[in-house]
C-alpha positions in Angstrom: -22.4 -32.4 -24.9 -24.5 -34.3 -22.2 -28.0 -32.8 -22.4 -28.8 -33.8 -18.9 -25.9 -31.6 -17.6 -26.6 -28.6 -20.2 -30.3 -28.5 -18.8 -29.5 -28.7 -15.3 -31.0 -25.9 -13.4 -28.6 -23.3 -11.7 -29.0 -21.9 -8.3 -27.1 -18.9 -6.7 -26.2 -19.0 -2.9 -25.7 -15.3 -1.9 -22.8 -14.6 0.8 -23.4 -14.0 4.1 -21.7 -11.8 7.0 -19.4 -14.0 9.6 -20.5 -12.6 13.0 -17.2 -14.2 14.5 -14.9 -12.4 12.3 -12.7 -9.6 13.7 -14.6 -7.1 11.2 -17.7 -7.7 13.4 -16.9 -8.6 16.9 -18.3 -6.6 19.6 -15.6 -3.8 20.7 -15.3 -2.0 23.9 -15.9 1.6 23.6 -12.4 2.4 24.7 -11.1 0.1 21.7 -13.6 1.9 19.1 -12.3 5.5 20.3 -8.7 4.3 20.3 -9.1 2.9 16.6 -10.9 6.0 15.4 -8.5 8.3 16.6 -5.8 6.0 15.2 -7.5 6.7 11.6 -7.4 10.3 11.9 -11.1 10.8 13.0 -12.1 13.5 15.5 -14.4 11.9 18.0 -16.2 15.3 18.8 -17.8 15.4 15.5 -20.3 13.3 14.2 -19.2 10.7 11.3 -20.9 8.7 8.5 -18.9 6.1 6.7 -19.0 4.4 3.1 -17.3 0.8 2.9 -16.7 -0.6 -0.4 -14.1 -2.7 -2.5 -11.8 -0.3 -4.5 -11.0 -1.2 -8.1 -9.4 0.8 -10.8 -12.9 2.3 -11.8 -14.6 2.4 -8.3 -14.0 5.8 -6.8 -17.1 6.6 -4.5 -18.1 10.1 -5.9 -22.0 9.1 -5.0 -21.1 8.5 -1.3 -19.4 12.2 -1.5 -22.3 13.6 -3.0 -24.7 12.0 -0.4 -22.3 13.4 2.3 -22.4 17.1 0.9 -26.2 17.1 0.8 -26.3 16.2 4.4 -23.7 18.4 5.6 -25.4 21.4 3.8 -28.3 20.8 6.0 -26.0 20.7 9.0 -24.0 20.2 11.1 -21.0 21.6 9.0 -18.8 19.4 10.9 -19.9 15.8 9.7 -17.1 13.6 8.8 -17.2 11.0 6.2 -14.8 8.1 6.4 -14.3 6.2 3.1 -13.3 2.8 3.9 -11.7 1.0 1.0 -11.0 -2.5 0.9 -7.8 -3.3 -1.5 -6.4 -6.6 -2.4 -2.8 -6.9 -1.7 -1.5 -7.7 -5.2 -3.8 -5.4 -7.1 -1.7 -2.9 -8.6 -4.5 -1.0 -10.3 -6.2 -0.8 -6.9 -3.3 0.8 -5.5 -3.2 3.4 -8.1 -7.0 4.0 -7.3 -6.3 4.4 -3.5 -3.6 7.1 -4.5 -6.3 8.9 -6.6 -8.9 8.6 -3.9 -6.4 9.9 -1.3 -5.9 12.9 -3.7 -9.4 13.4 -4.2 -10.3 13.4 -0.6 -7.6 16.0 0.4 -9.4 18.7 -1.3 -12.5 17.7 0.8 -12.5 19.2 4.3 -14.0 16.4 6.7 -13.2 13.4 4.3 -11.0 10.5 5.7 -9.7 7.6 3.7 -9.1 4.2 5.4 -7.3 1.4 3.7 -8.4 -2.0 4.4 -5.6 -4.0 2.7 -6.2 -7.7 2.5 -8.2 -7.7 5.6 -5.6 -6.0 8.1 -7.7 -3.3 8.8 -10.9 -5.3 9.6 -10.5 -3.9 13.3 -10.6 -0.2 12.3 -13.5 -0.8 9.7 -15.5 -2.4 12.6 -14.8 0.6 15.0 -15.6 3.2 12.4 -18.8 1.3 11.6 -20.0 1.1 15.2 -18.9 4.7 15.7 -20.7 6.2 12.5 -24.2 7.8 13.3 -25.1 6.3 9.8 -23.7 4.7 6.7 -24.1 5.3 3.1 -24.1 2.2 0.9 -21.8 2.2 -2.3 -23.8 -0.1 -4.7 -21.5 -3.2 -5.2 -23.4 -6.4 -5.9 -24.6 -8.3 -3.2 -24.7 -5.4 -0.7 -22.5 -7.1 2.1 -21.1 -3.6 3.5 -24.7 -2.5 3.9 -25.4 -6.2 5.9 -22.4 -5.4 7.9 -23.2 -2.0 8.9 -26.8 -3.1 9.8 -25.3 -6.0 12.0 -23.7 -3.3 14.2 -26.9 -1.3 14.8 -25.9 1.5 12.1 -28.7 2.5 9.9 -27.8 2.7 6.3 -29.2 5.2 3.6 -29.0 3.5 0.0 -29.9 3.7 -3.5 -32.8 1.3 -5.0 -31.5 -2.2 -5.7 -32.2 -5.7 -4.7 -29.8 -5.7 -1.6 -31.5 -2.3 -0.3 -34.9 -3.8 -1.0 -34.2 -6.9 1.3 -32.4 -5.2 4.1 -33.8 -1.6 4.2 -36.9 -1.6 2.1 -37.3 1.3 -0.4 -34.2 3.2 -1.5 -33.9 6.6 -2.9 -32.2 7.2 -6.3 -31.1 11.2 -6.0 -28.2 11.8 -4.0 -29.8 15.0 -2.4 -32.7 12.8 -1.2 -30.4 10.3 0.5 -28.4 13.3 1.9 -31.6 14.5 3.5 -32.5 10.9 5.0 -28.6 10.7 6.4 -29.2 14.5 7.8 -32.3 13.0 9.7 -30.5 10.1 11.0 -27.4 12.2 12.3 -29.6 14.5 13.8 -32.2 12.1 15.4 -30.4 9.4 17.6 -33.9 7.7 18.3 -34.6 7.3 14.7 -31.1 6.0 14.1 -31.5 3.5 16.9 -34.8 2.3 15.8 -33.6 1.9 12.1 -30.5 0.1 13.1 -32.0 -2.3 15.5 -34.6 -3.4 12.8 -31.8 -3.7 10.3 -29.8 -5.7 12.8 -32.7 -8.1 13.2 -33.2 -8.7 9.6 -29.2 -9.7 9.1 -29.5 -11.9 11.9 -32.3 -13.5 10.5 -31.3 -14.0 6.8 -27.7 -12.7 6.0 -25.6 -14.6 8.3 -23.2 -17.3 7.1 -25.4 -19.8 9.0 -27.8 -19.2 6.2 -25.3 -19.6 3.6 -24.6 -23.1 5.1 -28.3 -23.9 5.1 -28.3 -23.1 1.5 -25.5 -25.0 0.6 -27.1 -28.2 2.5 -30.5 -27.7 0.8 -28.5 -27.8 -2.5 -26.7 -31.0 -1.7 -30.0 -32.7 -0.3 
C-alpha cells in the first residue's frame, strides 16, 4: 500500500441542522395546533417529546422512564410524544414501530408518531415547538437535541459529547432527568431561558453552514 495514503490523517465533519428544512421552518400557531391535534395530542395538557431514529433494537424505554419520573411529580396529565423516524424500506424498523405502538398503548398519555422517510417532518416540527421540553435519546451526534433547541425548546439529556456541547452537564439517572423535566414544565420562564441559550449555541455552531465551512477547510 502507498504509505503516504495509509499515514494520512483523517478528520470527521459532524452533521448540522438545516434551518430551511420543512422540519425546522417557522410555523404559525394555528398550524402547530392543527398538526398536533392531527397526531392525537391534547392541546389542553402539557407535552414533552422524544425524537429518535427507530431501529430493530432502539425502543426508547429511557425516555419513557424520564417522563414517568416527571409525571409522578406532577402534572399527572403530562403527555409524551415519541417521534420515531423510520426508513421507508426498513422492514425491521417497521416491525419495531409495531412493537413500540403496542408498548405505548399500555401507557396513558404516550403517543407514537411515525416520521416515514421525512414525510412527517411538519408534524415533528410542530410537536417540538409545542412541547414544554424535549427528552434526548442518545444516538450519536445528537441532532434531535440540536433540532429541538433551534426551536427554543429546552432539552434534558444524559451525559455525552453532544450534551456537553449543546447543553452542558447531563444527568445519568432517569429520575434526576425527570426532576429537571418537571422543573421545565412547571416554570415557563426557566424553559424559555434555557431554550434561548440552546438556540444561540445551535445557530453558532451546529447549522449546515458550519458543515460547509468545515468541508471547505478540508479542501483548502
